N, C-alpha and C positions, 0 to 999 in steps of 0.2 A: 591765350591762341583762338583764332579763329573758325568757327563751325569750318564746315569743307559746304561747300559750294551746293548749294540745294539743287542738285540734279536730281531725279524721278527711279528711286529704290524698283529696281526688279526686282519684281515676284518671279521667286522661282519655286518648283516642288517640291520636297522632299527627297523622291528619288537623285531628283536634281542635287543635291545637296548632300547626301549619299555618294553620288557616283565623285565629284571636284574633292572630297571629304580622306574620302578611300587613297582617291591619286593624293592626297599634302604625308600620308598614312608612308602611304609607302614609298615614299621620295623620302619621309623622316627618319628611316627606321636604314638607310640609307648608309644614316652616320654611328649608329650604334655602335659604340666601343672608342669612336674616337675625336667626341666630344667632351667628355667629364675635366671640372666638376660640374657645367654645364649640362642640361637635356636638346637630346638629340630634336629637333624641332623641323617639320617641315610647313613648303609657305605654300600658295597657290595663288595669282589675280586671276581672275576670271571676270571678261568682258562681255555684256552680250549684244551683240549687232543684228542687223534685217534677219542673217544668216541663222543665228544660232549665238549660244556662247561659246566662248573659246576664251583656252588658257592661254593668256600675256604675258607671265611670268608663274617660276618655279622655282623652290630654291631647299635646302635644306640648312641647315644649319654648320656650318662650316670649321673644320680640324679645330681642334683645339678650344673649339664651340665660341669664334668668333671670326665671322659677322655669326649676324641670326637672321633666320630665314627668312623673316619679313622684311630688312630692307637690306637684302638681297632680290630676291621676288620685287621689290616692288622697284630697284635700277634695271631689272631687265624687263619688268614692262614700259617704267619711263611715264613720257604723258600719258597712255593709254591706260593707266591703274586710277584716271582718275572717273568717278561715276561707277566704279566694278564693286568688284567681290571678292573679300580676301577669304577663305580656307584658309586655316592652320591651325596645325595637333594641338598648341597649347597659348591660352591667354597671350596676348605681346604685354612683356616687360613695360611697364609702368613709371622702371627708380633708375636713379643714374646710378653704374656703373662703369666697368670701361667699357660700355660702349649707353649710346646717348637712349632714353626710349625708343624702343620699339612704335610703343600708342601712337605715340609722338610724330614718329617715321609717318606711319599709317594716316590721321592727318591730312598731312603734309600734302601724301602724294596725293589727297583728293577717297580716298577712298569711302563707299558712297554702304558701304555693310562689310559687319564680319563675323564670319562663325568658325567660331573657335567651337573644337570638340571639352576641353576641359579648362575647370576655373586651374589656377598656378595658385599652389596649395603651398611656396613662399613666402613665406613672412612681409619680403617687404611688394609683394605685388599681389594678389590674394585679392581677386574684386575688383582692384583699382586700377588698375589693367582696362577691363571693360570698362568700369565706372568714369575714365576719363574722353575713353573713346564717345563713350552715349554722351557726356557733359554737352561733344564736339559735332550732334548730332549724325554720328551716323550711330547705323540701326543694326544690333549687335544679337547673335545668335548663339547656346553655347550648347552643348551636349549633342549633338551630330556623332556618329563616330567615335563616343567615350568605352566603350567597353574596350577598340582597341588601344585606342589613346593608355588609356589608364595600365596597358601590359607595355607598352613599350613605352610610354614610362614612367613603368614602375623603380627604375634608378633611381632615378629625378627624386621621387614622392616621399620613398622613404629615407631616403637622406636628409629632406628638408624640416619632413614631421616627427621621424625616431634617430636622424646623427648614424644613421648605416647602409649601406649600400643594401640593396634587394643580392638576395641570394638565389642563385642556382644552385641542388645539388644533383650533376648529372654523374649518372655510373651505366655504366656495360655487366651482364649478367648474365649468364649460361642460362641449359636447360634445366641446369639442373641447382640451381641459386647461387653458382661461384661466381667470382673477379680476377681471383689469377691463383696461378699455379706451384706448390708447392714446393716453399724454400723463404719467401713468396718470391718465388719469378713469374713476369711478362707472361701476360696470355693474348692469344688474338680473338678475340670472341666474337664482333657485329665483321661484317662486309665493308665494303667500298663503300656503299651509300651508306649505310649509319653512319660509319665515318667522315664522309662528308658531309654528311648533321651537324655531327659534334662540331667539327670545327666552322660549320660555317659561325656556329654558337660559342666556339673562342671568338672570331673574328668581333662576334656582338659584343662580347665582354668587355669592362675596363681591362678585368684581370681576373687571374685564374689563381688558383689556391690551390696544392697537397701538399699530406703531410709528409715531416722530415722523412718513413718508410718506404709512402713511394718514392721517391727520391732516389734512395739509397736503392731500392731496390730493382729500380726500373732504369735508372739514368735517363730521367725524359728529357726533352729539348719543350717543351710542352707553345710552340708558337704554333702558328696557324699555319698547315700544311694546303691548302686549299685554293686553286687555280683561280689570278685575276686578288685575293687578298692575301699573298706568303706579305705582303707589306703593313700586315694589319695584326699583328702579335700585342696582345695585349700583355701586360703588367705577372711580368712571376712573379708567383708569392711563395715560401714553402713553410711551416710552423715547424718551430725545430727550437726547443728549449734546452739544450745542449751543447747547439750550434753542430752539429756534425758531419754535416752535407761536406764533402769532401772540397777540397779548393781544386780536382783535374775532374771534377764531376762535369756535366755538358750544359749545368745551368752556367754554374760561377766561370766555366770557360766563354760562354755569350755573351754574358753579364754587360758588358759596355756596348753587346750588340743591340738589345732586347733586355729592356730595366730587370733585375731579379729584386725580388724583395726577401728579407728572411724576417722574418715575426719571430725572437727567442724570449727567454725568461726573463728577469730584473739582472736574475745571478747567474745569468751562461754567463763564459769565461771570456775575460779582454782580450787579448792578446790572440783567442778565436773571432774574434769581432776583427780585430785589428788589419787581422791575414783574410780576413774578406771585404771587407774598405778596402786595403789594396789595389783589390781586384775589382771594382766597383762594382759590387752586392751593396745593398740599403739594411742594413741595418740595424731592426726598429725593434723596440725592449718592451713588453705589459709586467702585469703582472701575473701569477698564476693564480689558481682559484678552484673549486669542484673538491667532488670527493677524491682523487685520483690527483691532488695538485697538480693538475698540467693547468697551458695559456691558458687563463680565463675567458673563453670565448666572447661572452660580450666586449669585454676590452679592446679585443682587436680588432675587429667588427668595427667599430669606434674612432679606433686612430684613424685602420681602413676611411670610414668618413669624415676626419677632417683630415683626410693627405686628398679628398676628391672624390674620390669610388667611386662610383654611382652601381651599379653592376659587375656582381661577382661572383665567376664562377669555379666553383669546390668539385674540384675533378678525381681526386681520390686520398688516398687507399678507402678500405671498407673503414678504420677503425675513423680516418678524420668525418666521415661519412655520418656513421651513429653517433660520434659526436658532435657533429653540427645539430639531428634531427634529436636528440636528445637534450638538447639546447635550445629545443624550437626553434631554430635559426634557420630554417631555411625556408623559403616563401613560394621557391617553382623544386619541382622534382624533375626529371628530365630522364627514364629507364628506358636502355636500348637494350631489347631482350631478344633470344638467339637462341637459334638451337642446336646450338655449341652440346657436347656435355663434359664440365672439366676433370670429371671424377669425384670423386668421396672423400681423395686428399687434398681437393683442392680447398681455395681460400676464397671463406661464406662473405658472399658482397655483404651482411648484418654479422658480425659477430656474431654470437650469442641469441640475437635476437631473431626477431618470426620476419619473412621478409615483406607479412602484408602491413611493415613499419615502411616499404617503399614502395612498395603499389599502387597499396591504398593508404595512406595515411592519413591519419585522423585533424578533417575539420581543411582538406583538401577535395577539389573539384577537380575530375577533368578536362582538359581542357583543346585535348589531340590527341588521335591513335592513327599513328599510319605507318603501312608498310613497307619497308627499304630493301627492296631485295627481300635475300628470305628473313630480312629479322623484322622486329617490332619497336614504334618507338610510342610509348605510355607517354604524357607528359599532364603533371599535377596543375593546380595553383593552389597558394592557402586564400584560404574564403576568410 
């Protein structure tokens, strides 16, 4: 393929690169939870004229993962892409999949410089996209905005390097360290600001998971109920080794509206599996394992990774949260703490374990601490 036309490369400042990469990252974040198994990439095309830099094209990966961000942004820019700088949150792909290589589209558009936040760890790309661009005479810079891009693309990175989704454990905890009322019964722990943030986390996830205990106690919908994001509900997953999920539960009744997957044991009753399947529930089987012979969580995550899930939100309850923490399978923790007191008979957030496992897990670093009305959000990231 012929190199791009010899248009001089505009020399930009680090501040300018960071500004336009921040814009690309923000655009890419709009697709989180909608593009799996592909990453949600953001791309911005910038042309430099006598009046300074101007954005002439911008796009995120389309829902369902195609088309990719780069060809959409370049098509929007049209002829203005020639001689431009492309800011993209992940290395342009170089392989033929269901769409042609994005690197080829960049070269054909006459882009003179590409600024990529990260190299793509996918073995089909992994530096080949950058090499292809450089071979065509395009100046490539990698690493601008890398810290935020690593967080935004954590699901894609985890899936292609470890074969499993990135796991976010979200919990709401009362002032006295509890997560539910006796029974157990659901409790309203956090206020509207915290609940809105939690629903945004749902919208940005590919799937949300609870244990069957939570499904039985709360009869939850697990949908996204945030204005403007109502259509962004993730796949709803229940860990249910004996297929005890009631056929008249909210999850089963709405399985044809928002997908429901029940992960069960290999020896679970076939008649229960058939009854759930008749109502639109996808039943998935994994082996048991561990000291209590429960569903083997590494096998659960491997299966979800094979099905294309990149971002998994684990939302309950305490037993499931403790199991994921004990297995070392949590990558991110979001704890919403509240001034509400539930009392000594309420259900502990982490039964039989110190709350430090949740608020200060070993090997995690704090990435956010925010006030949300009367509540507080502490978000930690595994390093």
